[in-house]
N, C-alpha and C positions, 0 to 999 in steps of 0.2 A: 493385627492390633496396632502396629505402628502407624498404618494408614489412617486409622480412626483418630489417632492423636495428632499426627502431622498435618493431614489434609485440611481439617477444620481451621487450624491456625493459619495456613497459607491462604485459605479461602477468605478468612476475615481480613487478612492483609490486603488481598486483591480488592475486596469490596470497599475497603477504606480508601484506597487510591482511586477506585472507580467513582465513589461518591464525591471525592474532592475534585475529580476531573469534570464531572457533570454539573458542578455548581455554576450558576449564572455568573458569579463573580470571576470564575476562572476564565471564561471566554471574554469577559470585559478586559481582563488583564492581558490576555493574548492579543486582543485587538489593539490595545495601547502599545504593546511591544512591537507588533508588526508595523504600526504607524511610525514609531520611532526608528525602526530598522529602515523603512522606506526613506524617511527624511535623512537618516545617516548616509544611506546610499547616494542620495542626491547631493549631499554635502561633500562626500568623497569624490564624486564625479566632477563637481564644480572645482574642488581643490586640485584635481588632476588637470583640468583645463587651464587653471591659473598658474600651473607649474609648482604648486606647493608640495607635491608628493614626490618630487624628484629624488631618486636614491632610496625610496622606501620599497619594501617587498610588494605592497599592494598596487603600486603604480602600473606594473605590466599587466595586471588583470582587469583594469578599468579602461574601456575604450570610449564609452559615451554615457549619457545619463540614464540609458536603459538598464545600466547595472543596478540601479535602485530597485527596479521591478524584479530583476532576477533574484536579488537578495531577499526582498520581501516574500516572493513566491517560494523560494527555497525554505524559508522559515515556516510559511504556511503549510507546505507539504510535510514538514517534520511534525507539525501538530496533527495532520491527518494520519500520519503513520502511528502516532500515539493513540488516536481514536481507533485505529485498526486493532491495536493490541487489546483494547477493551471490548471489542466485538468478538474476539476469538472464542470466548466461552459460549457464545451463542451458536447457532447452527453453522456448519461449515459453508453452506450455500450463501448465507448472509455475509460471512467473512470474505468469501470470494468476490461477492458483489462490491464490498468495500475496497478490495484490492483493485478492481477495475475503475472505481471512482478515482482512486489515487493515480492510476495509470493515465486516465484522461487529463488530470491536472498536470501530470509530469509532461505529457505531450504539449500541452499549452505552454508550460514553463519552457520547454525546449525552443518553442517559437520565439519567446522573449529572449532566451539565451542567445539565439542567433543574432537578434537585433543588438544585444549588448556587446557583440564582438565587432560591430561595424564602426569604422572610424567616422568621427564627426567632421564635416556636416553630413547629416543623413540625407542623401539624395539618390536618384536612380543609379548614378554611376557607381556608388558604393554599395547599393542594396542588391543590384541585379544578380550578383554572384550567389547570394544567399536566399533569394526570394522563393526558389523551388523548395528548399529545405524548410523554410518558414511555413509555406503553404501546406507541405506534406504533413508536418507535425500538427498544424492547426486543424486541417480537415480530418486527420486521424483522430485527434481528440474529440472532434464533433461527432464522428461516426461511432466512437466508443460511447459517447454520451447518449446517442440515439438508441444504439443496440442495448445499452444497459437498461433503458426504459422497457424494452421488449423483455429482457431477462427478468426484471422485477414483476412484470405482468404474469409470467408463467411460473415464477418461483413459488414453491410451496415448502413450508417448514415441515420436515419429516422427523419425528422422534426416532432415536436410534433403537429404543426398546420400549416395550409397553410397561416394564417394571419401573415404578416411580423411584424405588431405591437405587436401581442400577443407573437410571438417568441422573439422579443427584450425584452419585459417585463419579460418573463420567464427567459431569460438569466440574466437579472438584478437581479432577485430574487436568482438565483443560485450563482451569484457573491457575493451577500450579505452573503449567507451561507458559501461560500468558504472563505470570508474574516474573518468570525468568526472562521472557522477552522484554518486559518492561525495564528491568535493570540493564539488559543488553542495550536497549534503546538509549538509556541514559549514558552508558559508557561510550556509545557511538557518537552521541551528541557532544560529550565532553571532548572527545578526540577531534571532532569537526571544528569546534570553537577554538581549540588549540592551534589547529592547522591554519584557520583563518587569521588568527592573531599573529602567527609567526610568518606566514607566507602571503597572506592576503588572498588566497585562493579558496573559492567555495567548494569544499570537498564533496564529492558525490557519494553520499552514504546510502542512497536508495538501493544500490546493488548489493551491498553488504546486508542490509535489512531483509531484502527479499530472499537472499540466500538462507538466512536464518529461518525465514518463513517456510521454506521448502522442508527443512529438517523438522520444524515443529508440526507441519502437516503430516509428515511421515509418522511422527509419534502419535498424532491423533488417530491415524489409520490403524496403527498397531494396537492401540488401546481399544479402539472400537471393536476390533476382532474379539476381544474378551467378552463383549456384551451381545454382539450380533454377528454371527458368521455367514449371514445370508449373502448370496452371490450378488444380488442387485445392489445391496447397500455397500458392499466392499468395492464393487466396480465404481460406484458413484464417488466414494471417498478417494479411490485411486485416481480417477479421472480429474477430480478437483486438485489433487496434488500436481498432476501434469499441467493443469492450467496455471498454477503458480510458477512452474518451471518455464512455461512459455512466456509468461509476463517477465520473468527474470531475464530471459534471453532477449526480449524486445528492448529492455533497458540498456543493453550493451550493443545492440545492432546499429549499423549506420543509418543515416537518414533514408527515408522511404521504406526500408526493411523493418525499422522499428514500429512504424505505424501499421504496416501490413501484418506483422506477426501479432501485434496487440489486437487488431480487429479480428484476425483469424482465430485467436485463442478465445475471444468472446463469442464468436459464432459457434465454435466448438462447445462452449459452456452452455449456450442456449439450446443446442441440439441435445446435449446431455440432460439438461433439466426437463425438456419436453419429453424425451424418450423415457426417462425415469418415471415421470408422472404417469405416462401412458401405461408402462409395463407394471407399475405398482398397482394400478387400478385393474388391469386385465391379466396379470400373470396367473397362470393356472395354479390351482391348489393341489399339491401333491399329497395323495393319501398315503399314510404309512402302510408298509407291507405287513400283512399278517402271516405269521408262521403257521404252517399247516398243523 
C-alpha cells in the first residue's frame, strides 16, 4: 500500500525534473554557461601569463590557455552525466550506451587535459613528453565512438516482463533510484564548485558518480529479479553491471590502460548484446513436466 502512495509521488517529481531538463531553453542556457566558462578560462590563463594571479590558489593549476578547453569540457561532461540520470528509467542497455558516450568524451577531455598541463610556449620540445598520452586518449575515444555505433546497430530494447502493470511498477522503482542519483549529482556538483573556488583545482567527480552508478545498477538487478527470474535476463543485467565496473576502472587507470579497458569493456558489451539477441530468439522452450 505504501508503494502505491509513495512511488507515484516520486515518479511525478522525476517527470517534473525530466521535462524541465528536456526543454529547449534549458540547452540554450547550458550553451551560454559553457561559452562563459570557456571565456573565463581564457581570461584566467591570460591573467596567469601576465602575472596577475600570483599567490592565488588557482595559479598552480593553470599552465596555458588550453585550461579554458579543459574547464568547458569538464562542465559539458557534467551536463552529460545529468542526461545519463534521466535515461536510467529507460532500458538498461540504453543507459549503458549513454555511459559509453560519456566515456568517449572523457577520453577526448583527457587529451585536452594533457595539453593544459604543458608549459607555454607550446612547441615540440614541451609537447613530446605527452604526445603519446594525448594520442592514446584521442584514438581511444575515437574507437569507442566507432564501436558504439556498432552497439547501437545490434541493440534491441527488451521488455523485462510481458505484464504492463509490472513494467510500469519497475519503471517507477527505477525513477525512484534515478531521483536519488539526481540529488546525489547536485551534491557532487556543489562540492566540486566549492573545491574549485577554494583551491582552483578542477575536481574529478566522474569517479564518484560512476561508483554510485554501480550500486544503482545492482539495485536494478535485484529489483528485476522480482519481475523476471529468467536466467538469460539476469545474466544480461549482471553483465551490464560488470560493464559499469569496467568503465569505472578505466577512469582511474593510467594512460594507455584507460583506453584499452574502455575499448575492451565496449567489445564485451557488443558481444553480450549480440549473444543475448541470438539466444533470446533461439533459446529452447522448456515444457513443464507433468506429474504421472
